[in-house]
C-alpha positions as CSV (number, residue, x, y, z in Angstrom):
1,X,6.5,119.1,107.7
2,X,2.8,119.1,106.3
3,X,3.4,115.7,104.7
4,X,4.6,114.4,108.0
5,X,1.5,115.3,109.7
6,X,-0.9,113.5,107.3
7,X,1.1,110.2,107.3
8,X,0.1,109.8,111.0
9,X,-2.1,106.9,111.9
10,X,-5.8,107.0,111.8
11,X,-7.6,109.0,114.2
12,X,-10.7,106.7,114.8
13,X,-10.1,103.3,116.2
14,X,-13.4,102.0,114.6
15,X,-11.7,102.9,111.2
16,X,-8.5,101.4,112.0
17,X,-10.1,98.1,113.1
18,X,-11.9,98.2,109.8
19,X,-8.9,99.0,107.8
20,X,-6.9,96.1,109.2
21,X,-9.7,93.6,108.1
22,X,-10.0,95.0,104.8
23,X,-6.6,96.2,103.7
24,X,-4.9,92.7,104.1
25,X,-2.4,92.5,101.4
26,X,-2.3,89.8,98.9
27,X,0.3,87.1,99.5
28,X,3.4,87.3,97.4
29,X,3.9,85.0,94.6
30,X,7.4,85.0,93.9
31,X,8.1,88.5,92.7
32,X,11.4,89.7,94.1
33,X,11.3,92.9,96.4
34,X,11.5,96.4,94.6
35,X,13.0,99.4,96.0
36,X,10.6,102.5,96.0
37,X,12.7,105.4,96.7
38,X,11.8,108.1,94.8
39,X,12.9,111.6,93.6
40,X,11.0,114.7,92.9
41,X,13.2,115.5,90.1
42,X,14.1,112.2,88.4
43,X,11.9,109.5,86.7
44,X,13.5,106.7,88.6
45,X,11.0,105.8,91.3
46,X,10.5,102.1,92.1
47,X,13.7,100.9,90.3
48,X,14.4,97.2,90.9
49,X,16.8,96.3,93.7
50,X,20.2,94.8,93.2
51,X,18.9,91.4,94.1
52,X,16.4,91.7,91.2
53,X,18.3,93.3,88.6
54,X,21.5,91.1,89.3
55,X,25.1,92.4,88.7
56,X,24.5,93.7,85.1
57,X,22.1,96.8,84.8
58,X,22.0,100.1,83.0
59,X,24.6,102.5,84.4
60,X,22.1,104.5,86.4
61,X,23.2,108.2,86.3
62,X,19.8,109.6,86.7
63,X,19.1,112.5,84.4
64,X,17.1,115.6,85.4
65,X,13.2,115.7,84.8
66,X,13.9,118.7,82.5
67,X,16.0,116.8,80.3
68,X,14.3,116.2,76.9
69,X,16.2,113.1,76.2
70,X,19.0,111.4,78.3
71,X,22.4,111.1,76.6
72,X,24.6,108.2,76.9
73,X,27.7,106.7,75.2
74,X,28.2,103.0,74.2
75,X,31.8,102.4,75.7
76,X,33.9,99.4,76.0
77,X,32.5,97.8,73.0
78,X,33.6,94.1,72.5
79,X,36.4,93.4,70.1
80,X,34.1,91.6,67.5
81,X,31.9,95.2,67.2
82,X,33.6,97.2,64.5
83,X,33.6,100.9,65.0
84,X,31.0,101.6,62.4
85,X,28.5,99.2,64.3
86,X,29.2,101.1,67.6
87,X,28.6,104.5,66.0
88,X,25.5,103.4,64.3
89,X,24.0,102.0,67.7
90,X,25.1,105.4,69.4
91,X,23.1,107.3,66.8
92,X,20.3,105.3,66.6
93,X,19.8,104.7,70.1
94,X,19.8,108.5,70.8
95,X,18.0,110.0,67.8
96,X,15.3,107.4,66.8
97,X,11.7,108.4,67.7
98,X,11.2,105.1,69.7
99,X,13.6,105.8,72.2
100,X,12.5,109.5,72.3
101,X,8.8,108.6,72.6
102,X,9.5,106.1,75.4
103,X,11.6,108.7,77.4
104,X,8.7,111.3,77.0
105,X,6.5,108.7,78.5
106,X,8.6,108.3,81.4
107,X,8.7,112.2,81.9
108,X,4.9,111.9,81.7
109,X,4.8,109.3,84.3
110,X,6.9,111.6,86.6
111,X,4.3,114.1,86.4
112,X,1.8,111.5,87.3
113,X,3.7,110.9,90.2
114,X,3.8,114.8,91.3
115,X,0.0,114.9,90.6
116,X,-0.7,111.7,93.2
117,X,1.2,113.4,95.8
118,X,-0.9,116.5,95.4
119,X,-3.7,114.6,96.9
120,X,-2.6,114.8,100.4
121,X,-3.1,118.7,99.9
122,X,-6.4,120.6,100.8
123,X,-8.7,121.0,97.9
124,X,-10.8,124.2,97.3
125,X,-14.4,124.4,96.1
126,X,-16.0,127.7,95.5
127,X,-19.5,128.7,94.2
128,X,-21.1,132.2,93.5
129,X,-24.7,132.4,93.7
130,X,-27.0,135.7,92.7
131,X,-29.8,136.4,95.1
132,X,-32.6,137.7,93.2
133,X,-34.0,139.8,95.9
134,X,-31.0,141.9,96.9
135,X,-29.2,141.5,93.6
136,X,-26.1,140.5,95.4
137,X,-23.5,137.9,94.9
138,X,-23.4,135.4,97.6
139,X,-20.0,133.3,97.9
140,X,-19.7,129.8,99.1
141,X,-16.3,128.5,99.9
142,X,-15.1,125.0,101.0
143,X,-11.7,123.9,101.8
144,X,-11.2,120.2,102.5
145,X,-8.1,118.2,103.9
146,X,-8.0,114.4,103.8
147,X,-6.9,113.2,107.3
148,X,-7.5,109.4,106.7
149,X,-8.4,107.7,103.5
150,X,-7.8,103.9,104.4
151,X,-4.2,104.2,102.7
152,X,-5.9,105.1,99.2
153,X,-3.8,108.2,98.8
154,X,-0.6,106.4,99.7
155,X,-1.6,103.4,97.4
156,X,-2.4,105.7,94.5
157,X,1.1,107.6,95.0
158,X,2.7,104.1,94.9
159,X,1.1,103.0,92.0
160,X,2.1,106.1,90.2
161,X,5.6,105.7,91.2
162,X,5.8,102.0,89.9
163,X,4.4,103.0,86.8
164,X,6.9,105.7,86.4
165,X,9.6,103.1,87.0
166,X,8.0,100.8,84.2
167,X,8.0,103.8,81.9
168,X,11.9,104.0,82.6
169,X,12.1,100.4,82.1
170,X,10.0,100.5,78.8
171,X,12.7,103.6,77.8
172,X,15.5,100.8,78.7
173,X,13.6,98.3,76.4
174,X,13.4,100.6,73.6
175,X,16.9,101.5,73.6
176,X,18.0,97.7,73.8
177,X,15.6,96.8,71.0
178,X,17.1,99.5,68.8
179,X,20.6,98.4,69.5
180,X,19.7,95.0,68.6
181,X,18.0,95.9,65.5
182,X,20.9,98.1,64.3
183,X,23.4,95.4,64.9
184,X,21.1,92.8,63.0
185,X,20.9,95.0,59.9
186,X,24.5,96.0,60.3
187,X,25.6,92.0,60.2
188,X,23.1,91.4,57.3
189,X,25.0,94.1,55.2
190,X,28.4,92.4,56.2
191,X,26.8,89.0,55.1
192,X,25.3,90.1,51.8
193,X,28.3,92.1,50.7
194,X,30.5,89.0,51.1
195,X,28.2,86.8,49.4
196,X,27.7,89.4,46.6
197,X,31.5,89.6,46.2
198,X,31.9,85.8,46.2
199,X,28.8,85.4,43.9
200,X,30.3,88.1,41.4
201,X,33.9,86.1,41.5
202,X,32.0,83.0,40.7
203,X,29.9,84.7,37.8
204,X,33.3,86.0,36.4
205,X,34.9,82.2,36.4
206,X,31.5,80.9,34.7
207,X,31.7,83.6,32.1
208,X,35.1,82.8,31.4
209,X,34.3,79.1,31.0
210,X,31.5,80.1,28.6
211,X,33.9,81.9,26.4
212,X,36.3,79.0,26.5
213,X,33.6,76.5,25.9
214,X,32.3,78.6,22.9
215,X,35.6,78.5,21.4
216,X,35.8,74.8,21.7
217,X,32.5,74.5,20.2
218,X,33.4,76.7,17.2
219,X,36.2,74.4,16.8
220,X,34.1,71.1,17.1
221,X,36.4,70.2,19.9
222,X,33.7,69.7,22.5
223,X,29.9,69.2,22.0
224,X,27.3,71.7,22.2
225,X,25.7,70.3,25.0
226,X,28.7,71.6,27.1
227,X,28.1,74.9,25.9
228,X,24.4,74.8,27.0
229,X,25.4,73.4,30.5
230,X,27.8,76.3,31.0
231,X,25.3,78.9,29.9
232,X,22.8,77.3,32.3
233,X,25.0,77.4,35.2
234,X,26.0,80.8,34.4
235,X,22.3,81.9,34.4
236,X,21.8,80.4,37.8
237,X,24.7,82.4,39.4
238,X,23.3,85.6,37.9
239,X,20.2,85.0,39.3
240,X,21.7,84.3,42.8
241,X,23.6,87.5,42.3
242,X,20.5,89.4,41.7
243,X,18.8,87.9,44.8
244,X,21.9,88.8,47.1
245,X,22.2,92.3,45.7
246,X,18.5,92.8,46.4
247,X,18.8,91.6,50.0
248,X,22.1,93.6,50.5
249,X,20.2,96.9,49.2
250,X,17.3,96.1,51.5
251,X,19.6,95.7,54.5
252,X,21.4,99.0,53.4
253,X,18.2,101.1,53.2
254,X,17.0,99.8,56.6
255,X,20.1,100.8,58.2
256,X,20.0,104.1,56.5
257,X,16.5,104.6,57.8
258,X,17.8,104.1,61.3
259,X,20.9,106.3,61.1
260,X,19.1,108.9,58.9
261,X,22.0,109.0,56.9
262,X,21.9,107.4,53.1
263,X,25.7,107.9,53.1
264,X,26.7,106.4,56.3
265,X,30.2,105.2,56.4
266,X,30.2,101.3,56.9
267,X,34.1,101.3,57.3
268,X,36.0,98.2,56.8
269,X,35.0,94.7,56.4
270,X,35.3,93.0,60.0
271,X,37.6,89.9,59.9
272,X,36.6,86.7,61.8
273,X,39.1,85.8,64.5
274,X,37.8,83.0,66.8
275,X,40.4,83.9,69.5
276,X,38.3,87.1,70.4
277,X,35.2,85.5,70.8
278,X,34.2,84.5,74.3
279,X,33.6,80.6,74.6
280,X,32.0,80.6,78.0
281,X,28.4,81.2,78.0
282,X,27.3,79.0,80.8
283,X,25.9,82.0,83.0
284,X,24.4,84.0,80.0
285,X,21.0,82.8,80.3
286,X,20.8,84.0,84.1
287,X,22.5,87.4,83.0
288,X,19.9,87.8,80.1
289,X,17.0,87.3,82.4
290,X,18.5,89.6,85.1
291,X,19.3,92.2,82.8
292,X,16.2,92.1,80.6
293,X,14.4,95.7,80.7
294,X,11.0,93.8,79.4
295,X,11.2,91.7,82.6
296,X,11.9,94.5,84.9
297,X,9.0,96.6,83.3
298,X,6.6,93.6,83.8
299,X,7.3,93.0,87.2
300,X,7.0,97.0,88.0
301,X,3.6,96.6,86.2
302,X,2.8,93.7,88.4
303,X,3.7,95.8,91.4
304,X,1.4,98.5,90.1
305,X,-1.6,96.0,89.9
306,X,-0.9,95.2,93.6
307,X,-1.3,98.7,94.5
308,X,-4.6,98.5,92.6
309,X,-5.7,95.8,95.1
310,X,-5.3,98.4,98.0
311,X,-6.8,101.3,96.0
312,X,-10.0,98.9,95.5
313,X,-10.1,97.8,99.1
314,X,-9.8,101.3,100.6
315,X,-12.3,102.9,98.4
316,X,-14.8,100.4,100.5
317,X,-13.9,102.5,103.8
318,X,-15.2,105.9,104.9
319,X,-12.7,108.9,104.7
320,X,-11.9,111.2,107.5
321,X,-11.7,114.8,106.5
322,X,-11.0,118.1,108.0
323,X,-13.5,120.8,106.5
324,X,-13.8,124.5,106.6
325,X,-16.8,126.1,104.9
326,X,-18.2,129.5,104.3
327,X,-21.3,130.7,103.2
328,X,-23.7,133.8,103.9
329,X,-26.2,131.6,105.6
330,X,-24.2,129.5,108.1
331,X,-21.4,131.8,107.9
332,X,-17.6,130.3,108.8
333,X,-17.5,126.6,110.2
334,X,-14.8,124.1,110.6
335,X,-15.4,120.5,111.3
336,X,-14.1,117.0,111.1
337,X,-16.2,114.4,109.6
338,X,-16.5,111.0,107.7
339,X,-17.3,110.7,104.1
340,X,-18.5,107.2,102.4
341,X,-19.0,107.2,98.5
342,X,-20.4,103.7,97.6
343,X,-21.3,102.5,94.3
344,X,-24.1,100.6,93.0
345,X,-24.6,97.1,94.6
346,X,-21.5,95.3,95.4
347,X,-19.4,96.7,92.6
348,X,-16.7,98.0,94.8
349,X,-16.0,94.5,95.9
350,X,-16.0,93.3,92.2
351,X,-13.4,95.8,91.8
352,X,-11.2,94.0,94.5
353,X,-11.7,90.6,92.9
354,X,-10.6,91.9,89.3
355,X,-7.8,93.9,90.7
356,X,-6.6,90.5,92.4
357,X,-7.1,88.6,89.2
358,X,-5.1,91.1,87.1
359,X,-2.3,91.0,89.7
360,X,-2.0,87.4,89.3
361,X,-2.1,87.7,85.5
362,X,0.8,90.0,85.7
363,X,2.8,87.7,87.7
364,X,2.2,84.9,85.1
365,X,3.3,87.4,82.4
366,X,6.7,87.7,84.3
367,X,7.2,83.9,84.3
368,X,6.4,83.7,80.6
369,X,9.1,86.4,79.8
370,X,11.6,84.6,81.8
371,X,10.9,81.1,80.0
372,X,10.9,82.9,76.6
373,X,14.2,84.5,77.5
374,X,15.8,81.3,78.6
375,X,14.6,79.4,75.5
376,X,15.8,82.5,73.1
377,X,19.2,82.4,74.7
378,X,19.7,78.7,74.7
379,X,18.9,78.9,70.9
380,X,21.3,81.6,70.4
381,X,24.2,79.9,72.3
382,X,23.8,76.9,70.1
383,X,23.9,78.8,67.1
384,X,26.9,80.7,68.4
385,X,28.9,77.3,69.1
386,X,27.7,75.7,65.9
387,X,28.7,78.9,63.8
388,X,32.2,78.8,65.3
389,X,32.8,75.1,64.5
390,X,31.4,75.8,61.0
391,X,33.6,78.7,60.5
392,X,36.6,76.8,61.5
393,X,35.9,73.8,59.4
394,X,34.9,75.8,56.4
395,X,38.2,77.9,56.2
396,X,40.0,74.6,55.3
397,X,36.9,73.4,53.0
398,X,36.9,76.5,51.0
399,X,40.6,76.3,50.3
400,X,40.3,72.6,49.3
401,X,37.2,73.2,47.0
402,X,39.1,76.0,45.2
403,X,42.2,73.6,44.7
404,X,39.9,70.9,43.5
405,X,38.1,73.2,40.9
406,X,41.5,74.4,39.6
407,X,42.7,70.8,39.4
408,X,39.5,69.7,37.4
409,X,40.0,72.6,35.0
410,X,43.5,71.2,34.1
411,X,42.4,67.5,34.0
412,X,39.4,68.6,31.7
413,X,42.1,70.3,29.5
414,X,44.1,67.1,29.6
415,X,41.1,65.0,28.8
416,X,40.8,63.2,32.0
417,X,37.7,65.0,33.6
418,X,34.4,65.7,32.1
419,X,32.9,69.1,31.6
420,X,30.2,68.2,34.1
421,X,32.9,67.5,36.7
422,X,34.4,71.1,36.0
423,X,31.1,72.8,36.5
424,X,30.2,70.8,39.6
425,X,33.6,71.8,41.1
426,X,32.7,75.5,40.6
427,X,29.4,75.1,42.4
428,X,31.1,73.2,45.3
429,X,33.9,76.0,45.5
430,X,31.1,78.7,45.8
431,X,29.2,76.7,48.2
432,X,32.0,76.1,50.5
433,X,33.0,80.0,50.5
434,X,29.6,80.9,50.9
435,X,29.3,78.5,54.0
436,X,32.4,79.8,55.5
437,X,31.1,83.7,55.1
438,X,27.7,82.7,56.6
439,X,29.4,80.9,59.5
440,X,31.7,83.8,60.3
441,X,29.4,86.5,60.2
442,X,26.5,84.5,62.1
443,X,29.4,83.9,64.8
444,X,30.3,87.5,65.3
445,X,26.6,88.7,64.9
446,X,25.3,86.5,67.6
447,X,28.4,87.2,70.0
448,X,27.5,90.7,69.9
449,X,23.9,90.1,70.3
450,X,24.2,88.2,73.6
451,X,26.6,90.7,75.0
452,X,23.9,93.3,74.5
453,X,21.2,91.1,75.8
454,X,23.2,90.1,78.8
455,X,24.5,93.8,79.6
456,X,28.0,92.7,78.9
457,X,27.9,95.8,76.6
458,X,25.7,98.4,77.7
459,X,25.6,102.1,77.5
460,X,26.8,104.5,80.3
461,X,24.5,107.4,80.4
462,X,25.4,110.9,81.0
463,X,23.5,114.1,82.4
464,X,22.7,116.7,80.0
465,X,20.2,119.4,80.5
466,X,18.4,121.1,77.6
């Protein structure tokens, strides 16, 4: 009831006329409308409406403000995402300091909303004076209640709600980025593990050929140059193996840091199956843009900048306050008055201009994020399609290259092929198998990434109080 009283219209006609001229809202520049329903208990004020966020969004089961960190479960994982990846993403997005810090920021923003609402309540000022003649204490008390502020308090509350909602979107953004980072490290491990195994197998074959050529040179059947060629190619394979092992170890360490477990079980090696990969990505760019927490955060921040314009304009107008004061000289008094606090020169009008410019800047940032998202998604979709085609073609190419290598070895023994042909066939076989592994892992990795970014795979949050 107390709040309703102070949401009534201004008591002075002159102030109302001034406010209508000075408080005109800036024109909208294409930002979708936002819902601003707020709760005192949950950091969710100003969350985007369904029209803004589209069909895909986080399953908003709003946590309590007393919750240290909201809990959620990554359910309905895509078929190409193995259980080890799903578990790793669940662990990282729940326990990583980046997600926890972002959520604490949302809780702090919720406190700011409550602080902004307290501005509607009376303020108390007290002074204690000591009179030298009577050696007595002379108290002075002033209680002041804002009746009309030209919309300044409402604008401050609205800005606090938008900042709070932007903080929640920033937490969404942190969770999504951690999921994408974990997925990238996992698929790097899968790729480098496959490449390491393929390179190790090729090294074994080269070492066998070196031993065979050593015997042929010792028997003076083949020239020493063939042995030097075999050793040179073997050394190259050893160098490639060392490089792949270093990359694999780096990816494993990165994932271990995220999950905080050096002995995390990576499970089985995921197998490529083109039939389980979705091929229709025609609307994925729109889905990614609508689902993007970064875009939602920027839209909410731009709406907070719009409230800054109202705050700057309302600071020019006088405030109507009800005041009760008491001191020993005048006794107890009650009255209603106007209070105008002007800054130096025309600085308050300059503040309006700067707030308007910042609002326009934030709108351009929204458009920039949307453009970058569309460009990134288009590139990833093309990469996915190309990887699927390469994977299908590489399967047959790898089998053919292996058969050619075996055939060239038999022909070399029969004297119909040179030693260089044999070494080149081994190199081609390794290249075909490596290309197949890269194409298959890239296709699975990009498919999971697109599903994460578009909201087709998203966490379901559940409430848990600390």
